[in-house]
C-alpha positions as CSV (number, residue, x, y, z in Angstrom):
1,M,123.3,51.8,139.8
2,A,119.6,52.2,139.0
3,T,118.7,55.1,136.6
4,P,117.5,58.1,138.8
5,E,113.8,59.0,138.5
6,F,114.6,62.7,138.6
7,H,117.5,64.9,137.6
8,V,118.5,68.2,139.1
9,F,121.0,70.3,137.2
10,L,122.6,73.3,138.9
11,S,124.1,76.2,137.0
12,H,126.4,78.6,138.7
13,G,126.9,82.3,138.1
14,L,129.4,84.2,136.0
15,E,132.2,84.5,138.5
16,S,131.3,81.4,140.6
17,G,131.8,77.7,140.1
18,P,130.1,74.3,140.7
19,G,131.8,74.2,144.2
20,G,130.2,77.6,145.2
21,T,128.3,77.8,148.5
22,K,124.8,78.2,147.0
23,V,125.3,75.4,144.4
24,Q,126.7,73.0,146.9
25,A,124.0,73.8,149.6
26,L,121.2,73.3,147.0
27,K,122.9,70.2,145.5
28,A,123.2,68.7,149.0
29,E,119.5,69.4,149.7
30,A,118.4,67.9,146.2
31,E,120.4,64.7,147.2
32,T,118.3,64.2,150.3
33,F,115.4,63.3,148.1
34,S,115.1,59.6,147.0
35,G,115.5,58.9,143.3
36,V,117.1,62.2,142.6
37,S,120.5,62.6,140.8
38,A,122.0,66.2,141.3
39,I,124.7,67.5,138.9
40,A,126.5,70.8,139.3
41,V,127.4,71.8,135.7
42,D,130.9,73.3,135.4
43,H,130.7,76.4,133.3
44,R,134.1,77.9,134.2
45,S,135.6,77.2,130.8
46,T,133.5,80.1,129.2
47,K,131.8,83.4,130.1
48,D,129.8,83.3,127.0
49,P,126.0,82.8,127.8
50,A,125.3,80.9,124.5
51,E,128.2,78.5,125.2
52,R,127.0,77.9,128.7
53,L,123.5,77.2,127.3
54,K,125.1,74.6,125.1
55,Q,126.9,73.0,128.0
56,M,123.6,72.7,130.0
57,K,122.0,71.0,127.1
58,E,125.0,68.6,126.7
59,A,125.0,67.8,130.5
60,M,121.2,66.9,130.3
61,A,121.8,64.7,127.1
62,E,124.8,63.0,128.7
63,A,122.8,62.2,131.8
64,G,119.9,60.9,129.8
65,A,117.6,63.3,131.6
66,D,113.9,63.3,130.8
67,P,112.9,66.9,130.6
68,E,109.6,66.2,132.2
69,R,111.5,64.8,135.2
70,T,114.2,67.4,135.3
71,I,114.6,70.4,137.6
72,L,116.9,73.3,136.7
73,V,118.5,75.4,139.4
74,G,120.5,78.5,138.4
75,S,122.0,81.6,139.9
76,S,122.7,84.8,138.1
77,M,123.9,83.8,134.6
78,G,123.1,80.3,135.6
79,G,119.6,81.4,136.1
80,W,119.5,82.8,132.5
81,V,120.9,79.4,131.4
82,C,118.2,77.5,133.1
83,A,115.5,79.9,132.0
84,R,116.6,79.7,128.3
85,T,116.9,75.9,128.6
86,S,113.3,75.6,129.7
87,A,112.2,78.0,126.9
88,E,113.5,75.5,124.3
89,T,112.9,72.3,126.3
90,P,110.0,72.4,128.8
91,V,111.0,70.9,132.1
92,L,109.4,69.9,135.4
93,G,110.9,72.8,137.4
94,C,113.1,76.0,137.3
95,F,114.4,77.4,140.6
96,L,116.1,80.7,139.8
97,L,118.2,82.8,142.1
98,A,118.8,86.5,141.0
99,P,118.5,85.3,137.4
100,A,120.3,87.4,134.8
101,L,117.1,88.1,133.0
102,A,116.0,91.3,131.1
103,L,119.6,92.3,130.5
104,S,120.6,93.9,127.2
105,A,124.0,92.0,127.3
106,Y,122.3,88.7,127.1
107,P,120.8,87.1,124.0
108,Q,117.1,86.6,124.3
109,S,117.2,87.8,127.9
110,S,113.5,87.6,128.6
111,P,112.7,84.0,127.6
112,R,109.3,82.4,128.0
113,I,110.0,80.1,130.9
114,Q,108.4,76.7,130.3
115,A,108.5,74.7,133.5
116,R,105.6,73.2,135.2
117,Q,106.7,74.9,138.3
118,T,109.0,78.0,138.6
119,Q,110.3,79.9,141.6
120,I,112.4,83.0,141.4
121,I,114.2,84.4,144.4
122,H,115.8,87.9,144.0
123,G,117.3,90.5,146.3
124,W,115.9,93.9,146.8
125,D,119.4,95.4,146.9
126,D,120.7,93.6,143.8
127,D,122.8,96.1,142.0
128,V,124.0,93.5,139.2
129,V,120.7,92.4,138.0
130,L,118.2,95.0,139.1
131,P,115.1,93.6,140.7
132,M,112.3,95.5,138.8
133,P,112.9,94.0,135.3
134,V,112.8,90.5,136.8
135,I,109.7,91.4,138.8
136,E,108.0,92.6,135.7
137,L,109.1,89.4,133.8
138,A,107.6,87.3,136.6
139,R,104.4,89.4,136.6
140,E,104.0,88.9,132.8
141,Q,104.6,85.2,133.0
142,K,102.7,84.7,136.2
143,L,105.7,83.1,137.9
144,S,106.2,82.7,141.6
145,L,108.5,85.3,143.0
146,L,110.1,86.0,146.4
147,V,112.1,89.1,146.9
148,L,114.4,89.2,150.0
149,P,116.3,92.0,151.7
150,D,119.6,90.9,150.3
151,G,122.0,91.7,147.4
152,H,122.9,89.9,144.2
153,R,124.7,87.0,145.8
154,L,121.9,86.3,148.3
155,E,124.6,85.6,150.7
156,N,122.6,86.5,153.9
157,S,119.8,84.3,152.8
158,L,121.4,80.9,152.3
159,E,119.3,79.2,155.0
160,R,116.2,80.6,153.5
161,L,117.2,79.5,150.1
162,V,117.6,75.9,151.1
163,I,114.2,76.0,152.9
164,E,112.6,77.4,149.8
165,F,114.3,74.9,147.6
166,R,113.2,72.0,149.9
167,G,109.6,73.2,149.5
168,F,110.0,73.6,145.7
169,M,111.5,70.1,145.4
170,T,108.8,68.6,147.4
171,D,106.1,70.2,145.4
172,C,107.8,69.2,142.0
173,L,108.2,65.6,143.0
174,S,104.8,65.2,144.6
175,N,102.9,66.8,141.7
176,D,104.8,64.8,139.0
Protein backbone atom coordinates (compact mmCIF):
# COMPACT_ATOMS: atom_id res chain seq x y z
CA MET A 1 0.00 0.00 0.00
CA ALA A 2 1.27 3.47 -0.86
CA THR A 3 2.08 5.86 1.95
CA PRO A 4 -0.89 8.19 2.51
CA GLU A 5 -0.38 11.85 1.69
CA PHE A 6 -2.34 13.00 4.74
CA HIS A 7 -3.17 11.54 8.14
CA VAL A 8 -6.27 12.24 10.21
CA PHE A 9 -6.16 11.20 13.87
CA LEU A 10 -9.42 11.14 15.81
CA SER A 11 -9.42 11.35 19.60
CA HIS A 12 -12.60 10.47 21.50
CA GLY A 13 -13.94 11.87 24.75
CA LEU A 14 -13.53 10.64 28.32
CA GLU A 15 -16.53 8.28 28.40
CA SER A 16 -16.58 7.39 24.71
CA GLY A 17 -14.41 5.22 22.49
CA PRO A 18 -13.03 4.93 18.98
CA GLY A 19 -16.28 3.33 17.86
CA GLY A 20 -18.41 6.26 19.05
CA THR A 21 -20.95 7.82 16.69
CA LYS A 22 -19.13 11.14 16.13
CA VAL A 23 -15.69 9.57 15.73
CA GLN A 24 -16.96 6.99 13.26
CA ALA A 25 -18.98 9.52 11.24
CA LEU A 26 -16.00 11.88 10.94
CA LYS A 27 -13.58 9.01 10.23
CA ALA A 28 -15.86 7.80 7.42
CA GLU A 29 -15.98 11.35 6.00
CA ALA A 30 -12.19 11.69 6.15
CA GLU A 31 -11.84 8.40 4.27
CA THR A 32 -13.84 9.78 1.33
CA PHE A 33 -10.83 12.00 0.50
CA SER A 34 -8.16 10.53 -1.74
CA GLY A 35 -4.74 10.06 -0.16
CA VAL A 36 -6.03 10.25 3.42
CA SER A 37 -5.48 7.68 6.16
CA ALA A 38 -7.85 8.10 9.13
CA ILE A 39 -7.00 6.54 12.49
CA ALA A 40 -9.31 6.53 15.51
CA VAL A 41 -6.98 6.41 18.52
CA ASP A 42 -8.21 4.16 21.34
CA HIS A 43 -7.78 5.97 24.66
CA ARG A 44 -10.06 3.71 26.73
CA SER A 45 -7.11 2.27 28.70
CA THR A 46 -6.75 5.52 30.68
CA LYS A 47 -8.70 8.56 31.84
CA ASP A 48 -5.51 10.52 32.50
CA PRO A 49 -5.21 13.47 30.08
CA ALA A 50 -1.40 13.35 30.06
CA GLU A 51 -1.42 9.63 29.23
CA ARG A 52 -3.89 10.21 26.39
CA LEU A 53 -1.63 12.96 25.06
CA LYS A 54 1.24 10.45 25.04
CA GLN A 55 -0.96 7.92 23.21
CA MET A 56 -1.72 10.47 20.49
CA LYS A 57 1.96 11.25 19.99
CA GLU A 58 2.72 7.52 19.82
CA ALA A 59 -0.05 6.94 17.25
CA MET A 60 1.33 9.74 15.07
CA ALA A 61 4.89 8.38 15.32
CA GLU A 62 3.77 4.81 14.63
CA ALA A 63 1.92 5.93 11.49
CA GLY A 64 4.91 7.95 10.32
CA ALA A 65 2.69 11.01 10.08
CA ASP A 66 4.19 14.28 8.85
CA PRO A 67 2.75 16.94 11.22
CA GLU A 68 2.46 19.41 8.33
CA ARG A 69 0.15 16.92 6.60
CA THR A 70 -1.76 15.86 9.71
CA ILE A 71 -5.25 16.81 10.83
CA LEU A 72 -6.27 16.20 14.44
CA VAL A 73 -9.93 15.71 15.31
CA GLY A 74 -11.03 15.58 18.93
CA SER A 75 -14.15 15.62 21.03
CA SER A 76 -14.23 16.77 24.67
CA MET A 77 -11.10 15.34 26.34
CA GLY A 78 -10.02 14.31 22.85
CA GLY A 79 -10.28 17.98 21.86
CA TRP A 80 -7.89 18.83 24.67
CA VAL A 81 -5.55 16.04 23.47
CA CYS A 82 -5.56 17.46 19.93
CA ALA A 83 -5.13 21.07 21.08
CA ARG A 84 -2.19 20.12 23.34
CA THR A 85 -0.62 17.97 20.62
CA SER A 86 -0.74 20.92 18.21
CA ALA A 87 0.73 23.23 20.86
CA GLU A 88 3.82 20.99 20.99
CA THR A 89 3.89 19.91 17.34
CA PRO A 90 2.31 22.33 14.84
CA VAL A 91 -0.04 20.49 12.48
CA LEU A 92 -2.04 21.20 9.35
CA GLY A 93 -5.44 21.20 11.07
CA CYS A 94 -7.33 20.91 14.35
CA PHE A 95 -11.06 20.18 14.29
CA LEU A 96 -12.30 20.37 17.88
CA LEU A 97 -15.76 19.42 19.16
CA ALA A 98 -16.75 20.71 22.61
CA PRO A 99 -13.05 20.64 23.53
CA ALA A 100 -12.22 20.30 27.22
CA LEU A 101 -10.29 23.57 27.26
CA ALA A 102 -9.99 26.17 30.02
CA LEU A 103 -10.75 23.56 32.72
CA SER A 104 -8.86 23.64 36.00
CA ALA A 105 -8.71 19.82 36.21
CA TYR A 106 -6.62 19.59 33.04
CA PRO A 107 -2.91 20.38 32.88
CA GLN A 108 -2.13 23.34 30.63
CA SER A 109 -5.81 23.60 29.73
CA SER A 110 -5.53 26.69 27.55
CA PRO A 111 -2.82 25.68 25.07
CA ARG A 112 -1.71 27.87 22.18
CA ILE A 113 -3.19 25.85 19.33
CA GLN A 114 -0.67 25.70 16.49
CA ALA A 115 -2.47 24.44 13.44
CA ARG A 116 -2.58 26.16 10.08
CA GLN A 117 -6.36 25.78 10.25
CA THR A 118 -8.53 25.34 13.33
CA GLN A 119 -12.27 24.94 13.72
CA ILE A 120 -13.97 24.69 17.11
CA ILE A 121 -17.60 23.62 17.40
CA HIS A 122 -19.32 23.95 20.75
CA GLY A 123 -22.85 23.72 22.13
CA TRP A 124 -24.56 26.67 23.77
CA ASP A 125 -26.12 24.26 26.28
CA ASP A 126 -22.89 22.42 27.15
CA ASP A 127 -22.95 21.89 30.93
CA VAL A 128 -19.75 19.78 31.00
CA VAL A 129 -17.39 22.24 29.29
CA LEU A 130 -19.00 25.63 29.62
CA PRO A 131 -19.00 27.53 26.33
CA MET A 132 -17.81 30.95 27.53
CA PRO A 133 -14.21 29.98 28.49
CA VAL A 134 -13.84 28.18 25.13
CA ILE A 135 -15.30 31.19 23.31
CA GLU A 136 -12.80 33.42 25.12
CA LEU A 137 -9.89 31.12 24.20
CA ALA A 138 -11.02 31.17 20.56
CA ARG A 139 -11.24 34.98 20.67
CA GLU A 140 -7.77 35.35 22.19
CA GLN A 141 -6.21 33.02 19.62
CA LYS A 142 -8.39 34.26 16.73
CA LEU A 143 -9.69 30.77 15.99
CA SER A 144 -12.76 29.90 13.96
CA LEU A 145 -15.68 29.01 16.23
CA LEU A 146 -19.20 27.76 15.59
CA VAL A 147 -21.61 27.56 18.53
CA LEU A 148 -24.72 25.45 18.00
CA PRO A 149 -27.97 25.06 19.94
CA ASP A 150 -26.91 21.72 21.42
CA GLY A 151 -25.33 20.17 24.51
CA HIS A 152 -21.91 18.72 25.25
CA ARG A 153 -22.29 15.61 23.12
CA LEU A 154 -23.51 17.64 20.12
CA GLU A 155 -25.79 14.65 19.51
CA ASN A 156 -28.47 16.71 17.75
CA SER A 157 -25.90 18.18 15.35
CA LEU A 158 -24.21 15.11 13.84
CA GLU A 159 -25.23 15.91 10.27
CA ARG A 160 -24.01 19.50 10.68
CA LEU A 161 -20.70 18.29 12.18
CA VAL A 162 -20.08 16.06 9.15
CA ILE A 163 -20.89 18.93 6.75
CA GLU A 164 -18.56 21.29 8.65
CA PHE A 165 -15.83 18.64 8.74
CA ARG A 166 -16.14 18.03 4.99
CA GLY A 167 -15.59 21.75 4.38
CA PHE A 168 -12.70 21.82 6.85
CA MET A 169 -11.01 18.85 5.18
CA THR A 170 -11.50 20.40 1.75
CA ASP A 171 -9.92 23.67 2.93
CA CYS A 172 -6.99 21.91 4.61
CA LEU A 173 -6.19 19.68 1.66
CA SER A 174 -6.60 22.38 -0.99
CA ASN A 175 -4.49 24.93 0.87
CA ASP A 176 -1.64 22.56 1.62
